[in-house]
N, C-alpha and C positions, 0 to 999 in steps of 0.2 A: 505493497500500500505506499500511496506518496504521502509525504509531509502533510498536506490540507485535507485528507481523506477521511470520513469522517470516523470516531472510535465508536467501538464496538465491544462491548466488555461484557463478563458472564460473573454472576455471582453465588457462585456453589457451597452446598451447605447439606448434611442428614437430618440439624434438627431448626426448624418452622416455626415449633409451637411455641404461644401469643409467651407463656410466658417460662421458655426456653431458655436459660442464659444468653445463650449464644444468639437466640432472638433479639433480646433485651437489647446486649450489647450493641448489635446492628442496625438496628429499625433506624435508628437513626441517621446513621449512612443514608443504606439502601434509601430511606426515602429523601435523604438531600441530592444523592445521583442521578433520581428519577427525574429530578427538577432542573436537572445539567439540561445540556445539549450533547453529551454522552449516552449511546445509543445502552442501556442495558438489559440485561438477561439475566432473569434470577433461574435459578437449575437446580433443582429440590433430589436429593437422592433417593434410594427405594424402601427408606426406611419412612419416608416420607408416604403416607396411603389417604385416603378419599377424602376423607373430612378434610382434613390437616390441608393439600392438595388445595380446595375451598376457600379454606381460610386463609392461606395468601392470598391467592386470584384475589381473594377482597378486600383485604386488608392493604394492599399494594396498587390496586388496580392494574395489573397485570397479570398475563397468563402465563406462568411458568415452564419451562420446559423439563418433564418427567425423566428419570433415568430408571433402567430397570435395572436388576443383579446381576445382568448378564455384561463381563465386565465387557466385552466384542464390542458388544452392540455402544453400551456408553462409552466409548471413545470414540466413535464411529456420529454418536450424537450430538456431539459437542464439538469434534470436529469439523461438519458442517455447519456451523455458526461460525466461521471463521473468525474467532475474537483476537481483536489484539491485547486481550491481558484479561487471564482466571483467575480469578480474586477466588479464595476458601480462606472460608472464616474460622475454621479450623482443621486440623490433621492429625486424628491421634483417637478421634473417639471413635467412627467409624470404620470399619475396614473398607467398605466403600471405595469411601471417599480416600483412603489413603492407599488404595490400589490404582486410584487414578492418579492420584498427583507422581505413579510412578512412569506416567507418561509425559511427551510432551504435547501437551492439546494447544498451546495458544501460545502465541510468541513469548509471553511474559507472564509467568507463573507467579503470583504471592499468596502469602497463608498469613492474618492475623491470630494471633495471641486468644482464637478461642478454645485453643488448646494449647496452656504458657510454656513449650518446649518445641525447641527444632527439629522440623522433620527429619533428620535425615537423607531425606529425600534429592538426588541432585539434579533432579529438571523441576523442585522449585527456588526459583530466583532471588527471591526477597523473603525479609519476615519483617509485620511492622511489630514495634511495638514501642511505647510512649516513652519518652527518655526522667523519666522519673522514678519507672521501677526498676530500669536495669543498671546495671555496675558498671563504671566509667569500660572497662576491657571486655565488656560483654560481650563485643563482636567474635570471641573464642569460642565463645558458647554454638553455637550455631553451623551449620554447613551453609547455610543462605545466608548473602548479604543482608548486613541488621537495619532497616533502616527507624530510625531512632526520631520518635516525632514528639514537639514540643509540648503538646497535651494529649491528654484521653478520647479517643475519637467516640464513645459515649456520649449520647444527650439520653440523662437518665429525666426528663420533664418529668414521664409517666408516673417516676417514684416517689411525689409527694404522699409518701403516705400516711392513713388519716388513724389515731386510735379511735377503738370501737370501748365501751361500756362493756359490752357482754361477750369477749373471746370465747372464744370453745377448751381452750385450754386456761388456766386457770392458776398460776405460780405463787408459791409461799412466802408471803414480801415479810415475812421474818424473817429466813434464810435467804442468805447474799448468792441469786441467780446467777449461775456462771455457764456461758453458751458454748458449746461443742459442737456446734449448731450447721457441718459438713460433710459431706460423702462423706461416711466411714471410713475407707480408704486412706485416705489423705492420714489417717491416725499413725503413724508410727515408733514402734516401742521405746526410741527415745522420748518420746510426746509421753509417752504411758507413765515411764520415770517422772518425767514434771509432773503427772500430775498427781502420781502417789504422793512424793515430795509435798504435795499442798494439802492432801486430804489424811497427810499424816501430822501435819502442824495448825491447818485451822479447822475447825468445827462445824461453825457456823455458815456450810457452802452444801449446796446442791447441784451437779454437773445433770447440763437441758442437753440433749442429745434425740435425734429426731432417726429412724432405722433407713437410712438411705445411704446406696445403695439397697433394693427387699434384701433382709437377709440376713444385711450384715450386722446388723446389731449382737446378732445371737451370735457371732464369731469373736465379737470383740467384748463382749459379757466371756465365753468361751476363756480369752486368752486373760483378758484382767484378772479372773478368777485364782490365777495362776501368779502372774507375775503384779497385779496393781488391785487387791483385793479391799483396803480402803476407798479407793476410786469408786472402784464397783459399786463399793454401798453406799455414795452416797451420789449417783448417779442413778438418772432415771430415762428410760427411753421410750420418746415418743413416739407412734406410725406416720407416716408422712401424712401433712396436711395440705390443701392444694395454698398457692401463694399470700393470699390476701393471712389465714391463719397462721402461715410463718412466720410472717409480716407484727401481728399480734402478740404474739409470742418472744418474739426477738424485743417489742417494747416495753417486754416486763422486768426484761435478763436486768440488773449491774454490769455485768462486764460482757466481754465475749472472747474469747481465746483462739489465736489466728497457729492452726499447725502447725511443727518443724516441715520443714524439706520444702514440701507443696499445703501450702497455705489458702489462704481464701482468696474468690476470686468476687464474685457476683455480692457477696454475702458483709465481705467490707462496705459495698458501696449501701446497701440495706443495714447494715448495722448503723452506720454514721444516718443514715437519714433518720433514723428512729433514735439517737444521743446518742447512743452505747457504743460506751469506748470500746475498740478492740487491741487487744496486747500484741503485739507482733515481734517478732524476731527472724529479722533477714535475712538471705545469701547472697550468692555469686548469681544465682538464677533466677527467671523473670516467676516460677513459678510461685516464690516461695515472697513475694516484692512487689504484688500489689496493695499489702496495706499498708507500708513504705511509702510506694510511689503514690497511693491518694492522700497521705497525711501530707506530702512534699508540697502536692499540689495547691493542696486547702492552706496549706504554708502555720499548719500548726505548731506552735508553742507549743514545747512539754511533751509533744507526743508521744506513745508508751511503746517503744521501739528498745529492744532487745540487745546489745550486743552477743551478746551467751547465753550461754541455757542458766546460769548460775543467776542472770540480770534477770531474763523471764520471768522466775521464780519469786526473785525477790518483787518486781514488781507486781506482781498476780497477788502479795502479800499483801503490799500498801494499798491497791487499791482494796481488799478484799476488808482490811479491818479500818479504812480509812472513809465510811458514808460522805464525807464533806469535800473530802478530793476527788470523790468519783462523779458527786454534783457539781464540782466546780471542773472539773474534766468533759463531763457530760453538756454542758452548758455551751463551753468553748466549742468543742464538734457539732451541736444542732446549729451554732452562728456559722462557721469554718465550711461547714458544707454545704451551702448553700452554691458555692462558688463548683462543688460537683454536681448537686440535683440539677440548678439552671446555670450549665456553663455558658462559653461565649461557641461560637461552631469554629473557634480554628481550628483545634482537632482533626474536624471534617476536611477542611477548608487545605488542612495542608495535605492529606491524604488526598482530595481530589487530585492538587499537585502535583504529589509523587505521581498519581496516574496518571497523569499528563506528561510527565516528566519520563516516565520508563517506556512510553507508548512510542516518544516524540525519538529517542534516545538507539532504542527498537527498531526502526523503524530507518537509523542510519546504519546496523547490525551492527548500536552499541550497547553497552551494559550502565549505567547510571554508577559513576564514582562513587569510592569509597566515602570521600568527603561532602556527598551530595546532603543540604538541608534544606528543608520547605520551604517557603517565601512566606515572607509575614504580610501581609496582606488581607485586607474585612472582604473582596470577593479576589474569585478567580477569572481573570480572563482566559475564556474559553478561545482564544484564537491563540494561546498558547502553543 
């Protein structure tokens, strides 16, 4: 294609449910790009079935391209679209999109952090992430070229949750309620040890967890029975609930804990939207740094960010024992979180700038330079 030919990009995922984290984080991006001069084709993987397919069509007012579970046919379907760029919202949570990532289906192939880890696939050219959530030398953690955006691309205006008077789950207000409300496969044995250390020193606490993915709770209980019995005795496991009831439970928490090594993603945003402090221990990898990045973007002073496991446990103890400090931190978070809940479109405009520039360079047979930075202006010139 020539430099002035129209741009055609595809956005592909197996997760398009309205309340699925992947959709929550990418709906603002899709809505914005559909309003530009870029032709956008939404591509739904084989895990997306009838009713959900119709919901996607209704939500974005476009007819998505639906893929089958036949890999060869799916590759042919995408190639026929003659895309300039194929954007994967995530690679690593669905076998179908992972295997598609092994093929060259568009001149430019990009993945975002719906699954916050490098794909390891040589046909994926770029990984896009917010700079605040990445280490200074994070490039070495990726097989893709890392593109660091200055701002998050998640437009979370729909996340202004309301607190209800009669939630389905009611927590005991006399006990310090500590949320570990993440997918339970994120809980490492090192994290177990930290919880057990807390459980041994703190009496008036309860841990709140949900059985997600379904059936994982029994495995955690079995493990903790042997290795963290005091933690197990202080833990309440609930069946999964719909999104609004999940949020109502967060509202009742005193603290949320970020697991070691593979921390919160969406739950961080949900926690700060409810004014609940989340204690975190970042690492050199994106999958443990979302909370740190969010706090940096909020410019929260004295954020509960630990440098090591010992400091993590101590931060927990401080907030468990001091209601005054919890309330003070919660007040700061509620105020500062407005910058995340109602952000500017800068992150999405930066992403659009990247899309245009990567395609422009690709049409010359080139890849973006490693020093590429997003332009800084309020709107994107569609003639770029």
